[in-house]
Residue, then its C-alpha position, 0 to 999 in steps of 0.5 A: m534676506r536671512r540676515l535681515a530676518s535674524i536681526t528682526a527676530l533678535c530685536a523682537l526678542a529684546v523688546i519682549a525681554a524688556s517688557c517682561a523685566s520686573p520694575t525695581a522697588r524703591f524703599y523710603t524712610l522718614s528722617a529726624t528734622a527737629p532742630a536742636a534744643g538750643a538756648r532753651a536747654s543750655a545744659p543737657s537734660s537729665l530727663s528720660l523718655v519712652v516713646g510709644p506705643v505708636s498706633i496707625p490705621a490698619l490701612l497704612d500698616q503695610p509695606q506699600i506707600v498708600v497714596s490718596a488718589g481721590p476723595n474716597q480712593v487710595s492706591f497702593e504703591e507696589f514699587n514704592r515702599w516703606a523700608t521698615p514698618l511705618a509705626d516703627d519708623i514714626s516711633r524712631v523719628l519721634a524719639l530722635d526729634l524729641a531727643a534733639t528738641l529737649g536736649a535729652p539723650r535718654v530717649s528710647q522707643f517703647q519696643q526697645a525699652l523693655h521694662a524701663d519706664g523713663d520719667y515720661r511715657v509718650t503714646i501716639d495714636v496716628q489717626g491720619f497720615e495722608s499722602k498726596l503725591g506732588d502736593a502735601a503730606t497730612l498728619n493728624a495724631a492724638w497723643t498723651v504724655r504721662r509723668t511716671r512718678d505721679s501719673r500726671v497726664q497731658a493730652g493733645r492733638t496735632a494736625v499739620r499739613e506739609p506741602t511737598s517740595g517736589s513730585g516724587f516719593d522722596a519729597l513726600a517722605a521728607a514732608h511727612s518727616r517735617a510733619l512729625a517734627q511739628l508733632s514732636q515739638d507739641i509733645a516737647d512743649a507738653i513735657r516742658g509744661l509738666q516740668d515747669g508745673a512740677p512741685 
């Protein structure tokens, strides 16, 4: 009887310990997914670009992934987080995507460029970065490309919805990465337009 009571007490302690254990946070990053320049840039480009600054809504400027929970409701995922500040990660991915799309190896982020201005400066205002788990990632961004030598400007807006390929946060991050690849393509087209129209 005493042995049974001891086993019961041990089982109860194990259940309590398991219920008190803190969940482990998972960390996610965005990734560059734009295809290489290919035939449009058979030789490496000599262009230099500076990407940034990138601004994001205050709601998103935090470690937790913000998920849309309804038309006027969001949830902050305490145990599903961005590995780095979201604006920095967006800037990093756009720099990598633009380097691949334009065949330009000299693409840097604003915060790393110090006083270098590059041939072109790209600024991005992310106005929407919606995450619907198991559904889609939506990006809405206004952007400006400025040619340094004459301050000629090309502005545009990219709005894209990328369905997720799964129900998890990794699929959500991948969908946001594909949306950023479309944004980089639009910016690259604007840079090519400025190049083609240059005297």
